[in-house]
N, C-alpha and C positions, 0 to 999 in steps of 0.2 A: 184719121186714116185707119183702116182696118189692118189687122195683122196679116191677113191673107193677101194684101196688096203690096207688101214690101218686097224689094228685089233681093236676090241671093247675096249674102254677105253683108247686108245692111244691119246696122245696130240701131235699135229704137228703145224707147222706154214705155212700159205698160202704163196706160192711163187708169183711172179709177174703175173698179169692178162694180157690177150689179149684184143681184142676189139670186142669179140662176144657179142651177145645179153645177154647171161647168165652172163658174166662178168660185163656188164653194169648194169644189174638188181641188182647184188650183191653190186656193188658200190653205187647204189641208196639207198640200204637198210643200208648203212654204214659199209659194210664188205669190208675191205681194205687189200691189200697185207701186210703181216706181222702180221695179226690177228692170235690168237691162236685158234685152232680147236680141239674139243674133240668129238670122236665118242661115242655117248651114246647107240645107238641101231641100229642094222642092220636087216632088214627084210629078210626072207629066199628067196632063188632063185633069187638072183640079184635084190632084191626089194629096197625100199627106205632106205635112211640112215638118222637117226635122230641125228642131230649134235648140239653142243653148240659152237657158234662162239663168242668169247668175252662174253658179258652178254646176247646175244640173243640165242634162240633155233630155229632151222630151220630144215626142212625136204627137202632133195634133192633126185631126182631120181638117180638111179645107173648110167644111161647114162650121167647125168649132172655132177656127182661126178668124172667120168672118164676124164672130161675136165679140172679139177682143179689140178694143181700140188702143192705138199706140200714139205716142207723141213723136215729134221730129227726131231725126238721127242724132246719135250721141256724138 
């Protein structure tokens, strides 16, 4: 499942990353595969997603969230 498809309030686990620029930036920020992700808020019309990843809060564009695969709910 893609991160962009999860419902508000859902807790999921990030799957393995690829080697794209987005994945490398997330790794540099300390976001690793296996991290727990909670969707806090979704902006309308395929807008940004406000996430909590571990202890960090982060905003991703919808297009970026489509690149990240997640596992089932925690």
